[in-house]
N, C-alpha and C positions, 0 to 999 in steps of 0.2 A: 504494500500500500504506500501511497505517497504521504508526506507529512500532513498535507491538508486533510486527506481522508482520515488519518489517525486522529487529528484534532476534532473532526466532525463526529467520529465514532465515540470519542471521549464524552462529548456533550450528550449524545444519545444515550450512552450507557448510564451516565449520571442521572439523567431525567428518568430513565426507565427504572432505575433501582433506588431512587431517592427515598421512598418510604420503607421498603423492606430492608435495604441495606443499613440504614441508620438505626432501625429498631431491632432487627433480628441478626445482624452481622453479615454472614455470607449471602450472596445473591440467591433469589428463589430459583431452585433448580427443578427440572423435570425428574422423573424417576432416576434414582442414583445410578442405575446401570441401564441406560437405554440400549435397546437391541442394536442400534446402528453405531455404537461407540465401542471399539475393541477393548478387551481387558487391559492391554498394555497401556492404552491412553488413560484409562481410569486409574490404574496404579501409578501413573506419572502425575496424577492430580487433576486431570481434565474432566470436566463435566459439561453437559449440554444445558444451556439456559435459554430463556425466552425473553425477547425484547418486546415490551408492550408498545413502545412507540413505533418501532419498525415493523412490528407484527411478523417477526421471523426469528428463528433460533440463532444463538451464537454460542461460542465455546469459551469456558472460563477455567483457568488453572489456579487452584487454591494454594499451590505452593509458590508460584511466581507472581500471582496477581495479574496474569495476562488474560486478554480477551481477544478472540478471533471470530471473524464472520465465517471463514471457511473451516472445513474439518481439519484439525491439526494433523500434521504428519510426524510420526514418532521419530525423534532424532533430529528434526529440522527446527522445531519451534520450542525446544527446551533451552534451559539456560546455558548448557554446555556449547551447543553449536550456534545458538543465536543469542549471545549475551545481551545485545541491545534490544531484542524483541522487535526487529525491523519489520516483521510481517504481522505484528500484533496490534490489536485495538485495545489499549489499556483503559480500564475503567477507573473511576474515582473511588469506587467502593473499596474499602479495606477493612481488615479486622485489627485487633490489638497487636498482632504479631507482624504487621506490615513493615515496621522499621527493621526488625530482625531479619525479615526476608530480604529487604533491600541490601542490608549489610552482607548477608550471605551471598546474594547475587554478585555484589561487587568483589567479594573475596574470590568467588568462583571465576570471575572474569580475569582477575589478576593471575591466579594460579594457572588458568588455561593459557594466558599469554606467555607466561614463563615456560610452560611445557612446550608450546609450539615453537618458541624461539630456539629451543635446544635441538629440535629435530629438523627444522626447515633449512634449506641451503641459503647462503648469504650472497649478496651482490658484492663483487670486488670493490674495495674501498678506493676512492680516488679523490684528488683535491676538488674536482668539479662536481662531485655528487655528495655534498655534505648531508648528513642525516638521512641517508637512504635506508629505507626499512629492509630488514632481512627477509621479508616475505611480502606478498601482495594478495590482497583479497578485498572484495567490496566491503565486507563487514568491518575489517580492520581499518580500512581507509576512513569510513565514517566514524569509527571509534576515536581516531586520532585527528579528526578534522579540526576540532576546536584547539587542540594542542598545537597543531601546525599553524593555525591562524595566529595564535599568541606568539609563537617562536619564529614567525616568518622573517623577521629581520635577522635572526641568528642563522637561519638556514635558507639562503636565497635560492631561487630557481636556477638551474644550470644556465650558463651564459650562452647566448646564441648570437654569432656574428651577424651584423647587419648586411655585410657583403661577403660572399664566399668565393674564393679564388681557386677552388679545387673541387674534385668530384671523386670521393673515395669509395663510391659504390660500384665503380666500373671494375669488372673482373678481368683478370689477365688472359691473354691468348698466347703468351710466351711459353714455349716448351723448352726445357733444358734437360741435360743429362744429370741425374742425381749425383751430388758431390758430397764429400765428407765435411764436417764442421771446420770452420776457419780456425787457424792457430793464433790469431791476434789475442793479445792479453786484454782482459776485460777492462773497460775504462774505470778510472778512480779519480775523484776530485783532487786528491793530494798531488797526483801525477800531473793532472791538467794544470794545476796551479804552478807547479815547477816548470812545466813546458811553456806556459805563458811567460814566465820570467826569463827563461833562457832564449826564447824567440825574440822577445823585446831587446835583450842584451845583444843578440846577433844583429838585429836591425841597427842598433846603435853603432856596433863595430863597422858595419857596412857604410853608414853615413860618415863616420870618422875617416875611414880609408879613402873614400871619394874626395873628401875635403883636403886631407893631408897630401895625397899623391897627385890628384888631378885638379884640385881647386874648384870642384863642381859639387852641386847637390846631387844626391842619388837620383837617377831618373824616376819619375813618378810611376809607382806601381811595379818598378823593376824587381824589387825583392819578392813581391807576390808572384810575379811571372817566373822568377827563378825557382821558387818552390814548386810551381806547376811543371816547368820544363824538366827539372831534376826528377820529380816523382814518376815521370813517364818511363824513365830507364832505371830508377833506383831499385836495388835489390835489398836494401836495408830493412830493418825491422820496425823502425819508428814510423808511425802513421803520418807524420807531418815533416819532420826534419830529414833531409837526404843524408845518407851515410855510406852508400856503396854504389857509386856511379862511375861509368866509363863513357866518355872521357871526364877527367876531373874539372877541366875548364868548361864552364857552361857557355854554349853558343849564345843563349839568350842574354845572359848578363853581360858578356863581352860585347855583343852587338849593341846593346843599349848604352853602355858606358861610352863606347867609342863614338856613338852617334852624338853625344853631347860634348865631345872634345873638338876644338878648344873651348867652345861655348855652346850652350843649349840654344837651338833655334826654335822660335815660337811663331805662331801664326800672327800675321800683321794685317792691318786694315788701312793705315794711313801712310802717306809718303814719308813723313818725319820718322815714323817707326822703322821703315825700311832703311833709311839713311843711317840711323843710329845703329841698327843691327849690323849693317855692312862695316861700319867703322869699328865696332867692337870685335867682329870676327877677324879683321885684318890685324888689329892690335894684339889680340890674344894669340893668333898664329905666330906672329913675329916674336912675341915674348916667350912662347913655348919652345920654339926652335932654338932660341938663344940659350935657354936654361937646360936643355937636354943634350945628351951625347949624340948629336946628329952628324951625318956625313957632310963634307964640304959642299957637295952638289945639292943636298937637301937644304942646307942653310942658304945657299945662293938663290935657289928657286923661290923659297918661301919669302925671304926678305925682299927680293926684287918685286914679287907680286904684291906683297903687303904695302911697300912704299909706293908703288905705282897706284894702288887703289886709294891711298891717303892723299896723294897729289891730285888725283882726279876729283876726290871729294872737295878739296880746297878750291879747285878751279871752277867746277861746274855746280852752280847752285840752282839751275833751272831744270834739272833732271826730274823725270816722273817716277812714280813708284815702280813701274815696270822696268825702267832703266836700272834702278837700284837692285831689283830682284835679279835681273839678268847679270849684273856685275857680281853679285854675291854668288850666283850659280857658277860663274866662270872662276871666281876665286876659290871656291870649294873644290872644283875639279883640278885646279892647279896645285893647291896646297894640301888638300885632303890626304892623298897617299903618303906624303912626306910626314905630315903631322901624325898620321896613324902609325907609321913605322917607328917613330920615336916613343910613342905612347904604348905600343903593343906589350912590351915586357911588364910595364907598370900595371896595366889593366889586367893582364893575366895573373899577376900577383894578387890583385884584389879578389878575383874570382877564386883562386886557389886558397887564399886565406879564409874566405867565408865558408868554403866547402869543408876545410879541415876543422874549423870551429864547429860547424854543424855536425860533423861526424863525432866529434868529442862530446858534444851535448847529447847526441842521440845515445851514445854508449852510457853516459851518466844517467839518463832517464831510464834506460832499460834496467840497469842495476837497481835503481830505486824502486821501480815497478815490481821487479821480481822479489824484492825484500818484503813487499806487502802481500805477496802470494807465496807462502811457504810451500804449497803443494803444486806450484805452477809446473805445467808440462806442455810440451809442444806436440805430444802424441794425440792424434785425433780419435783414437779408439777404433772401434769397429767401423771401417769405412763402408758405406753402402756401395752397391754395385754401380759401376760406371756406365753400364749399358742401359739401365732403366730410364725411360723417358717420363718426366713429371712436369707439371706446371711449376713455373718458377716460384721460389719461396724465399723469405728473408734470410739474411746471413745468420747462421747459428755459430756460436763460439764453442770451441772444444773445452776451453778452460772455464770452470764454474766461477761465477762472480763472488768475491768475498763479501762479508758484511760491509756496508757502505755507511759513511758518516751522514749525519742529518744535514739537510739543506733547508733553510728557512724560506717561506713563501709569504708574500703579502701583495696586495693589489693597490695600485695608485691609479685611480680612475679606470681607464681601459688598458692598463699596462700591468703585466705580471712581473714582479721583481723577485728574483731568486738569489739568495745570499749564502756564501760559504766562506767562513773566515774573513769576513770583511770585503770579499770580492763579489760584486753584484753584477748579474747579467739580467737583461730585460727582453721581454717579448710581449707583443700585444695580446690581448685576451682571445682574439679570434684565432691566432696561430697557436696559442697555448691550448685551446680546445682542439685544434687540428692535431697537435702533437699527442694529445691524450687519446684521440681516436686511433691514430697510427700505432700508438703503443698497445692499445687494446687489441688491434688486429694482428700485430706482429710479435709481441713479446710472449714467450712461453714459460719463463721462469719466475714471473713476478705477478701472480694472479691477483694479489691484494694491493698492488701498486705501492709496495713498501719502498721500492728503489726508484720509483718514477721521478721524483723531484731531483734526486741526485744525478740520475742519468740525463735528465733534460738540462741540468746545469752543465754537465760535462760537454754535451752537444753544443750548447750555445757558446760556451767558453772556447771550444775548439774553433768554431767558425769566426768568433770574434778575434782570436789570435791570428788566424789565417788572413783575415781582412786587413789588419793593421789598425793603428790608433790615430792616424792622421785625419784631418778634416776631409770628409767625403771619400776617404780612402776605401777601396774595395767594394764600392757600391755597384760597380759594373761586373763584379766577379760572379754574381748569381742572377743575372738578368734572365727572365723567363718570357716565353711567348704569351700573348694575351689569351684570356679565357676563351673568347669566340673561336680563336684558331685551334685550340685544343678540342673544342666541341666539334668543329668541322673535321678535324683529323680523325676523331673517333667515329663520327657519323659516316663519313665518306670513305675512309680508308682503314677502319677497324683498329686504329692505333690505341693501345692500352698500356704503353710502357714508355718511359723516358730514359734515354741512355745517359744523360748528363743532368743531374738534378740534386736535390738535397731534401731532407724532411721539411725544411723551411720554405722552399719554393716549388715543391713538386705539385703537379695537378692530379696525377694518378697515385694510387697507393703502391704501385709497382714502379721502381726506378733504380738506377745505379747512381752511386754517389762517391765522393772522394774518400770517405772515412768509414769503412765497414764496421770498425769496432764500436764507434759511438752511434752510427746511423742504423745499424742492423736491428736494434730494438725498435726502431720506428719505420721499418719496412724496406730498408736498402737491400738490394741484391748484390752489393759489393761494387768494386770499381769496374767500369765497363770493359777495359782492356783485358780483364780476367773473366769476363762474362761471355759464355758461349751458347747462345740460344740455337735451337734446331729449327724452330718455326715461330712465327708471330709477326706482328706489325709494330714498328718502333718509330719513335720520334727522336732525332738527334740534334740537339742545339748545343754544340760543345763550347767551352771557353775558346775565345778567339786567339789561340796560340798555335803558331805554325807547326811546331814540333808535335803537339798533341793531335792536331787535325790530321796531319800526315799519318801518324800511328793509327788514328781512328779509321782512316780510309783503308789502310792495309788490313786491319782487323775485319772491316766490313767485307772486303773482297774474299778474304779467307773463309769467312762464315758462309757467304753466298755460294762459293765454289764447292763447299763440302756438303751442303744440305740440298736434298731434293724435295723437302717439304716447303710449303708456302712461307717465304721469308721476305720481309720488306723493310727498308730503312728510308725514312723521309728526313733529309738532312738540311739544316739551316746554317749557312755559313756566310761571312761577309763577302760582298762582291768587290774584292780587291783585284784590280787589273793593272796597276802601275807600280811594280810588275805583278803579274798574276801569281798567286800563291801555289806552291807545289801541290797542296791538297786539292785545290779547285781544279787544277789541270789534270790531276790524276783521276778525279771523279768524272770529269767531262770526257776523258778518253776511255773510261771503264766500259767493258762489254756489258756490265749490269745496269748502266744508266738507261732508264726508260723514258724519263721526261725531265725537263729543266725549265724553271721560270725565274723571273727576277721581280722583287718588290722594290720600287724606287725609294731612294733616300728621302727622309722627311715625310713620307707618306704612310709610315707604319710605326708602331710603338713596340716597346718591350716593357715588361714589369720590372721594377727596380729590384736590385739585389738586397735592398734594405726593407723589403715589403713587410717583414715580420716586426719592424719597429717604427716604420715611417708613418706619416699621416696619410690619410686617404688621398688627398689632393696631390701628394708626391709619389703616388703608387706607380705611375707610368712616365716614360720619357720617350721622346722622338729618337728614332734611329738616324744618325748623321751620315750613314753610308747605306748603300743598297744591300739587300739580302738576297742571296742566291738560294733557291729551294730546289734540291735535286732528289729524284726518286731512284734509289738503287734497289733492284728487285731481281730475284732469280725467276726462272720461267713460271714456277708454280705461284710465286708471290705476285707476279705480273698478271697472271690469269685471274687471281682472286681479288686483287686490289688494283685494278688497272687505273692509271691516272687519266681517265677519259676527260674530254673537254668540260663536261658537265661537273664532274667532281672537282677539277682544277678551278673552275669558275667559282664554285662554292667556297673553296679555300681562299681564293683571292678576295672574295666578298667579305669573308670573316676578317681578313687582314686590314680591310679598308677602315680608315678612321671614321668614327661616327659623325664628327663635326669638327670644324677648325678649333684648335686649342692654342691660341697665341701665347698663353701664359704657361703652357706645359714645359717641363724640363726638356732641354735638348739632349743632354746625356748626363750620367751621374758625375757630379763633381764639376761640371762646366756651368758657366753663367747662363741664366735663362734668356737673356735678351741678346739680340743680334748686335747691339752696340758694343758690348764687351767682347773681347776676342779670346776665346778659350784656345787651349793648345791644339795643335793640329792632330787629326786622327792618326794614331800610331799603330802601325801594323805589327809591333812587337807583341809577343805572347802576353796574354792577360787571362787570368782566371784561376780556377781550382780544378783539380784533375777531373772531377765529374760534376761540376756546377756550371750552368750556362753563363758565359761571360760576354759582356758587351762593352768593355772598356775601349776607349777610342784613342789610340796613340800610334804613331808611325815609326818604322825602322829606318835605318840609314839608306836603304835602297829606294825609298820614296823620293820622288823628284822634289826639287826645291819649290817649283811652281805649286805643287800640291800642298806643301807645308805652309806656304805663305799666301794661299788663296784667300780671297775675302770670304768671311763667314756667310 
């Protein structure tokens, strides 16, 4: 019955029994054992009564003071199974023992609740579900409704993001060969804290070496790109710091430092800026060749060209910006090889020193980590058969996680703050809820979420350390495709897996990422270069690092060549043509290329790498370069996910900007307005091993015209 019906029945019963109940106690009953009432109900206290007002019978229980219009059902309307009498029409009539009965009913309710709490299963505890009941039933929900209303402030409803940038309900179609658990050591906040301190120290060493030896600031993001380029070939055991690489001298770091010698070139807009930059280059080249151990021929060439340029600047005051740019290009061509020759040994020394320090820090961290795991072992135990095909699953660690220290959590408006030993990391509440869902789907050793906060702190700290601490540093390291593009990829091409992502920026719950040890609990399938699918449809938006992109293409072709099952990779890389990157050339010449298209610069967006902490209006930025989209598929993959004109048109429509956004960001870390002149797009590697990167910086092979083009 509804509550209104119960109230109405109360009034009826009171009117009906007003005279007999007040004078004679119990309600007037029909024969004590009517033929239509079973013995079990009579023994339970039920009797059949007559309502004079309604002119129909009702049923009354002398033990519980309950009244029902319908025939009671044994076991359903007694105090044990229906403690609140939700189906009963209670009367106002009572006898002298009514208070005792009510107390007995209350005691029975409490004892029944305790009994049920002991035997029913419980919901896993998590920070987002405070006060969750260990069971669920309509009767219990009504019983605690008033208590929940009173304590509503203390137990708020689960947070629901207003805008969601992911779809974790899409199931995978990626099939792999079953593999043994990974041998990575389980993450620990003490080690992450030490790793953060050592990486910061290594960054400082790099900055000091660049200042002392070459008189320049470290190229922007070059340390982050060095981490990425080294991890492509690193065979060491630390998840972040390289320690076993061949060659020792990093091509990425060497190229970027040499590109800024003798001075860093920047993008210009006005004539006076071009004149000043030309003068600085000539002066720095002459000074450098005089202070280094250069050959007589090199000294002669550099000094003559530098002096000739300075004389030209003194004579000609009517030159245009284009004249200055042409003169600077000529000076670089004449002096560049000689300047690079005298700086080569010094720059190689910088690269070698940083690598040696990294290897030493890696060894130190490994020893400290093993000391926290007295039973640590690299044996993966019983390895599953390598021939069995299964749907891809998250990384599992062979080493059991030790007891983890406590991490404090509190919320500041829409930001979740996690603190360990004074070190705080932050993530917005929407992404915090996302990480909780990913943890629920992927983690198998922490059903009660006892290690959740500690593991999320380790994950956030790892990516924070990898990004760097500079202003706007690292924001391009995790750029992601817009949500409409992911939706079109899934709808038109069956894509359900990201080859380069992280728990923070992934759209699907199936993805590869840079750090299997921290990310595996949140759904990572490991690093992509170690991931070998047999079939499936994949999206690949790699960090824009030439070394990584080339290794990616090699891995693609190897997988496509080995599999006869449907296999498809849709690749998003920058449209770099001056000169063309080896990876793009390799894909365009691949026998697996089925289709290719280009999305023009400034006509599409990426999601920021800081999406887990940035404001909503800063979530997207315009791409300052074109994006090439290439479809690499084997025969079965092409037959199943053919890039037909209709499907391709749907993908391009999803990429199209909804409306002009003059105030949107141009790129992470660059000024939003066209009047300010951000640094030229740099083709040097940028990103994390398995996180989409869209940092915009050029290498020394880019033309001067491109470097100094008007924004």
